C-alpha positions, 0 to 999 in steps of 0.5 A: 883219194888216189893222191893219198894212196900214192903218197902212202905207197911212196913213203913206204917204198923210199926206205925200202928202195934205200935198203935194197941199194945198201944191200946191193952195195954190200952183198952184190945183189938186190935183195932184202936178205940172204935167208928168205929162201931158207925160211920159206923152206922151213915153212914147207918142212912141216908138211913136205913129202918128197915122194910127191915133190920129186925134187932134183938131186941137188935139192934132195938133201932138204927133204925132212926125214921124220914122219909128218906127225913127229915134225917140230915147228917150222923154224926149228928145222933151221936151228936143230942139230940134225937140220936137213940144211947140213945135208946140203953143201955150203954155209947155212945162209950162203947165197947158193944154199938160200937159192936152192932152198927157195927152189925146193920150197916153191916145188913143195908149195906147188905140189902140196898147196892144200898141205901148205894152206892147212899149216899156215891156217893152223899157225895163224890160229895160234894168234888167238889162243887164250894163253900164249902157245909154247911155239916154236918151243917152250924155251922160245916162249920163255925168252919173251919174259923179262924175268928171263932177260939175264939168262944166257940162252947161248954160250958166250963162247959159241963161235959165230965165224970170222973169229967172232963169238957170242960174247964178242958180238954182245960186247961190241953191240952193247958194251956188256956180255950179259943183260944187266938187271937194275932194280927197282926198274927191272921189278917194275917191268916184271910186274907190268908183264905179269898183270898187263897183257892182251889175250889172243882171243880178245885180239880176235874180237878186236879184229872182228870189231874192225871187220864189222865197221867195214861191213857197216860202211859197205851197207851204207852210202845212199844205197850204193853200198859195196859198189860205191867208190867214195869211202869204200870200206870206211876209214877202218879198211886200210888199217884192218887189211894192214893188220891181217897182212902183218899176221899172215905174211910172217906165217906164210913165209916163215913161222908163227912167233909172238914178236910178229903178232906184237907189231900188228896189235896197234893196227888191229886196235886202230881198225877196231876204234875206227869201226865206231867213227862217224862217216865222213861227210865227203864220202856220203856226198860221193856215195849219194852222187853215185845214185844220181843225188847230192848230199845237199838235195837228199838233206833238203828233200828229207827236211822239206818232206818232214816240214810239209807234213807238220804244216798239213797237220797244223792247217788241218787243226786250224780248219784250213784245207788239209792240202794247203801247204804254205810256201816257205814252211818246209815245202819248196815254192813252185816256179813263179810263186811268191811268199804270201800268195 
């Protein structure tokens, strides 16, 4: 009911509100990140046509230079050496550049909604490939393999600013400048990842199973179906919608990545499992009430009809009048009737 919905919303809002307060105390603004505009801009960089968008002078630097057919994946635009971000003054993730990038992205989506939708749908479809797509690049897809865990993808001496390097950050964070490989445990992890995995296509099948459970719940409910309020969509509706949200939002605001899909897998499996759950008696009662009956009345009526039919058949076999149904043998006695009369 509504209390459960409100409690769920509050449980999710409290930690987010706490993070907003911390971010404001540290950075001086209420936000979750200083890079959301940059990532949204990268999402639009795969299709943006500045001849159509016509950005103002201070945002022209965000325009991609390559033809659309030759452009890399969305997130690559942020990190490639020739990134258009370098054409705009300021640090890559500064507050000012982030705001300008967000303005450009909104202009691009507004001016080219069809191109935006097409790129989003294409990248969402990568989730359901049989083999893992090499996206955003071959190098990035290798980073998810345990066998590459000890490889240096970025030079330890790479400067991060404020006198920090990759090695100093790694040392501060984990007490070492490289990932340590400890056998035989590392071998177990490599073997696990080699033989135990979930194909993207099968993940799509699980998503369809969850949707089937929702459709079945809509068709049921004492004839009220889609219109009923109690048990609307069945127990799998919430996890299914949550899983679709987890798959869509990262692609809509940044780019496709396997790590974003990973957090949606448990919720997709939960929705698929709940597709086979039996209806909650409380929801059945609420659905019957929507049609003017109660669950008890419906059950009594059904049982009484079946029992009455059996009594009529038995009476006919014994030579009794076929229409004489004994009260108490399944039919409901009329007012004033007494058993045995």
